[in-house]
KEKE-3310 file (N, C-alpha, C; in steps of 0.2 Angstrom, whole numbers, plus 5000, padded with zeros to 4 digits):
npx = (5004:5003:5010:5009:5013:5009:5005:5000:4995:4994:4990:4998:5008:5017:5008:5009:5019:5023:5025:5011:4998:4984:4972:4959:4946:4936:4925:4915:4906:4904:4912:4928:4940:4958:4969:4984:4987:4975:4963:4966:4960:4951:4945:4933:4936:4927:4924:4930:4935:4951:4958:4974:4982:4996:5008:5000:4996:4985:4981:4973:4967:4960:4952:4947:4940:4945:4955:4958:4969:4972:4985:4996:5000:5001:4995:4989:4983:4976:4973:4962:4963:4973:4974:4980:4971:4974:4980:4970:4960:4948:4938:4939:4935:4922:4916:4917:4908:4896:4895:4893:4881:4872:4873:4865:4852:4854:4855:4849:4839:4850:4862:4859:4857:4870:4877:4870:4874:4888:4889:4883:4894:4904:4899:4899:4913:4915:4908:4916:4928:4924:4921:4933:4940:4935:4942)
npy = (4994:5011:5025:5041:5057:5063:5075:5079:5092:5102:5116:5114:5104:5094:5082:5070:5064:5058:5044:5037:5024:5026:5038:5041:5053:5063:5073:5088:5088:5075:5059:5055:5046:5046:5042:5038:5049:5055:5067:5085:5094:5104:5103:5105:5099:5090:5087:5072:5055:5052:5042:5034:5024:5015:5004:4993:4995:5003:5019:5028:5045:5058:5071:5088:5097:5107:5109:5101:5098:5092:5090:5088:5074:5074:5076:5087:5090:5102:5103:5108:5102:5088:5072:5057:5042:5033:5041:5049:5055:5046:5048:5061:5066:5061:5068:5081:5079:5077:5090:5098:5093:5097:5111:5114:5118:5132:5138:5144:5144:5146:5145:5134:5124:5122:5119:5106:5099:5099:5092:5080:5075:5074:5064:5053:5052:5048:5036:5028:5028:5021:5009:5005:5003:4991:4982)
npz = (5000:4996:5004:5013:5019:5035:5046:5063:5072:5086:5097:5108:5104:5092:5088:5080:5067:5052:5040:5033:5031:5030:5035:5046:5047:5058:5051:5049:5039:5038:5042:5035:5025:5022:5009:5001:4987:4987:4983:4983:4997:5009:5025:5038:5055:5066:5084:5089:5085:5078:5067:5065:5053:5051:5044:5047:5060:5071:5078:5089:5091:5100:5094:5096:5087:5073:5058:5042:5030:5014:5002:4989:4991:5005:5021:5033:5049:5059:5074:5087:5100:5103:5109:5113:5114:5124:5133:5139:5153:5158:5168:5171:5158:5157:5168:5161:5151:5158:5164:5153:5149:5160:5158:5147:5150:5152:5140:5124:5108:5094:5100:5109:5100:5095:5106:5109:5098:5100:5113:5109:5100:5110:5118:5109:5108:5121:5121:5113:5120:5131:5125:5120:5132:5136:5129)
capx = (5000:5006:5010:5009:5016:5004:5006:4994:4997:4989:4994:5003:5013:5016:5006:5011:5022:5027:5022:5005:4994:4977:4970:4951:4945:4929:4923:4909:4902:4904:4919:4931:4947:4963:4974:4989:4984:4969:4962:4966:4954:4951:4939:4933:4936:4923:4926:4929:4941:4954:4962:4980:4984:5003:5011:4996:4994:4980:4982:4967:4968:4954:4953:4941:4939:4951:4955:4962:4971:4976:4988:5003:5002:5002:4989:4990:4977:4978:4968:4961:4966:4974:4976:4980:4966:4977:4982:4964:4958:4941:4934:4938:4931:4915:4914:4916:4901:4890:4894:4890:4873:4869:4873:4861:4847:4856:4856:4843:4840:4855:4867:4857:4858:4877:4879:4868:4879:4895:4888:4883:4901:4908:4896:4902:4920:4915:4906:4922:4932:4921:4921:4940:4942:4933:4946)
capy = (5000:5017:5029:5048:5060:5065:5079:5081:5098:5105:5121:5112:5100:5090:5075:5065:5066:5052:5041:5033:5021:5029:5042:5042:5060:5065:5079:5091:5086:5067:5056:5053:5043:5049:5037:5041:5051:5059:5074:5091:5096:5107:5101:5106:5093:5090:5083:5065:5050:5052:5035:5034:5018:5014:4998:4988:4997:5008:5023:5033:5051:5062:5078:5092:5102:5109:5109:5096:5100:5087:5093:5085:5068:5076:5078:5091:5091:5107:5101:5112:5098:5081:5068:5050:5039:5030:5046:5052:5053:5044:5051:5069:5067:5059:5074:5086:5078:5078:5097:5100:5091:5102:5118:5115:5122:5139:5140:5144:5146:5143:5143:5128:5119:5121:5115:5099:5095:5097:5087:5073:5073:5072:5058:5049:5050:5044:5029:5025:5027:5015:5002:5004:5001:4984:4977)
capz = (5000:4996:5010:5012:5025:5039:5052:5067:5075:5091:5100:5113:5102:5086:5091:5076:5061:5049:5034:5035:5025:5030:5041:5046:5051:5059:5048:5051:5034:5038:5043:5028:5025:5017:5007:4996:4980:4989:4979:4987:5000:5015:5028:5046:5059:5072:5090:5088:5086:5072:5067:5060:5051:5048:5045:5050:5067:5072:5083:5089:5094:5101:5092:5098:5082:5069:5051:5039:5023:5010:4996:4986:4994:5012:5025:5039:5053:5064:5079:5093:5105:5101:5114:5112:5117:5129:5138:5141:5159:5157:5173:5169:5152:5159:5171:5157:5147:5163:5165:5147:5149:5165:5156:5142:5152:5152:5133:5120:5101:5090:5105:5112:5095:5094:5112:5109:5093:5103:5118:5105:5098:5116:5120:5104:5110:5127:5120:5110:5126:5135:5121:5120:5139:5137:5124)
cpx = (5004:5005:5010:5011:5010:5007:5000:4997:4992:4993:4999:5009:5012:5015:5008:5014:5026:5023:5017:5002:4987:4976:4962:4950:4938:4928:4916:4904:4901:4911:4922:4938:4951:4968:4979:4986:4977:4968:4963:4960:4955:4945:4939:4932:4932:4926:4925:4935:4944:4959:4968:4981:4991:5006:5007:4994:4990:4982:4976:4969:4961:4956:4946:4941:4946:4950:4960:4963:4975:4978:4995:5005:5004:4996:4992:4983:4979:4972:4968:4965:4967:4977:4975:4975:4968:4979:4976:4962:4950:4936:4933:4934:4923:4912:4913:4909:4895:4889:4891:4882:4870:4868:4868:4855:4848:4856:4849:4844:4846:4861:4865:4858:4865:4879:4876:4872:4885:4894:4887:4890:4905:4905:4898:4909:4919:4913:4912:4927:4930:4922:4928:4943:4940:4938:4953)
cpy = (5006:5021:5036:5051:5064:5069:5080:5086:5100:5111:5119:5108:5097:5083:5069:5068:5060:5050:5036:5029:5024:5033:5043:5048:5061:5072:5082:5089:5078:5065:5054:5050:5046:5043:5041:5043:5054:5065:5079:5093:5100:5106:5103:5100:5095:5086:5076:5061:5050:5046:5035:5026:5018:5008:4993:4990:5003:5012:5028:5039:5055:5069:5082:5098:5104:5110:5104:5098:5094:5090:5089:5079:5069:5078:5081:5092:5096:5106:5106:5109:5091:5077:5061:5047:5035:5035:5050:5050:5052:5047:5058:5070:5066:5065:5080:5085:5079:5086:5100:5099:5096:5109:5119:5119:5130:5142:5140:5145:5142:5141:5136:5122:5117:5117:5108:5096:5094:5092:5080:5071:5071:5065:5052:5047:5046:5037:5025:5024:5021:5009:5000:5001:4994:4979:4977)
cpz = (5000:5002:5008:5019:5029:5045:5056:5072:5080:5094:5104:5110:5095:5089:5087:5069:5058:5043:5037:5029:5024:5036:5040:5050:5052:5057:5050:5045:5033:5039:5036:5030:5020:5015:5002:4990:4981:4985:4985:4990:5007:5019:5036:5049:5065:5078:5088:5088:5079:5073:5062:5059:5048:5049:5048:5057:5067:5078:5083:5094:5095:5099:5094:5093:5078:5062:5048:5032:5019:5003:4995:4990:5001:5015:5032:5043:5058:5069:5085:5099:5102:5106:5112:5116:5124:5135:5141:5148:5158:5162:5172:5163:5153:5163:5167:5153:5152:5164:5159:5147:5154:5162:5150:5143:5152:5145:5129:5113:5098:5095:5108:5106:5094:5101:5112:5104:5097:5109:5114:5103:5104:5118:5115:5106:5116:5126:5117:5116:5130:5132:5121:5127:5140:5133:5127)
residu = (MET:ALA:THR:PHE:HIS:PHE:ASP:LEU:VAL:SER:PRO:GLU:LYS:LEU:ALA:PHE:SER:GLY:GLU:VAL:ASP:GLN:VAL:ASP:ILE:PRO:GLY:TRP:GLU:GLY:ASP:PHE:GLY:VAL:LEU:ALA:GLY:HIS:ALA:PRO:VAL:VAL:ALA:ALA:VAL:ARG:PRO:GLY:ILE:LEU:THR:ILE:ILE:ALA:GLY:GLY:GLN:LYS:GLN:LYS:VAL:ILE:VAL:LEU:GLY:GLY:LEU:ALA:GLU:VAL:SER:ASP:ASN:ARG:LEU:THR:VAL:LEU:ALA:ASP:VAL:ALA:THR:SER:ILE:GLU:ASP:ILE:ASP:ARG:THR:GLN:PHE:ALA:ASP:THR:VAL:ALA:GLU:MET:GLN:GLU:LYS:LEU:SER:GLU:LYS:GLU:GLY:HIS:GLU:LEU:ASP:LEU:ALA:ILE:THR:ARG:LEU:ASP:ASN:TYR:LYS:SER:ILE:GLN:HIS:GLU:LEU:ASN:THR:THR:ALA:MET:HIS)
# end
């Protein structure tokens, strides 16, 4: 399988840099996979699980929004936050989800819609964390 260069960058660090076979990205317009030779594209990244596949190994990273750019057989994801699934504090994450749920009653209109969407994305991440913990 052909490889391509992938950089995952967050404000805190360069979370990943190297040759990969595939990267699956949680996009706002839908999840999408990038392989070598992918057409150039710029896409918004929603909170979710980004999966890096290299040498037959999968690495999962939690991203909390950002931007993905594919160009010249290269992928760069600029993530607001990028944390390896193994490094996440599941209890703290669950507390964040509960706090988001409680604060929904303080919002209305468009702000409420955005908060519900963000909460749904976080719950999806939490489900993945709980599923991963059982394996």
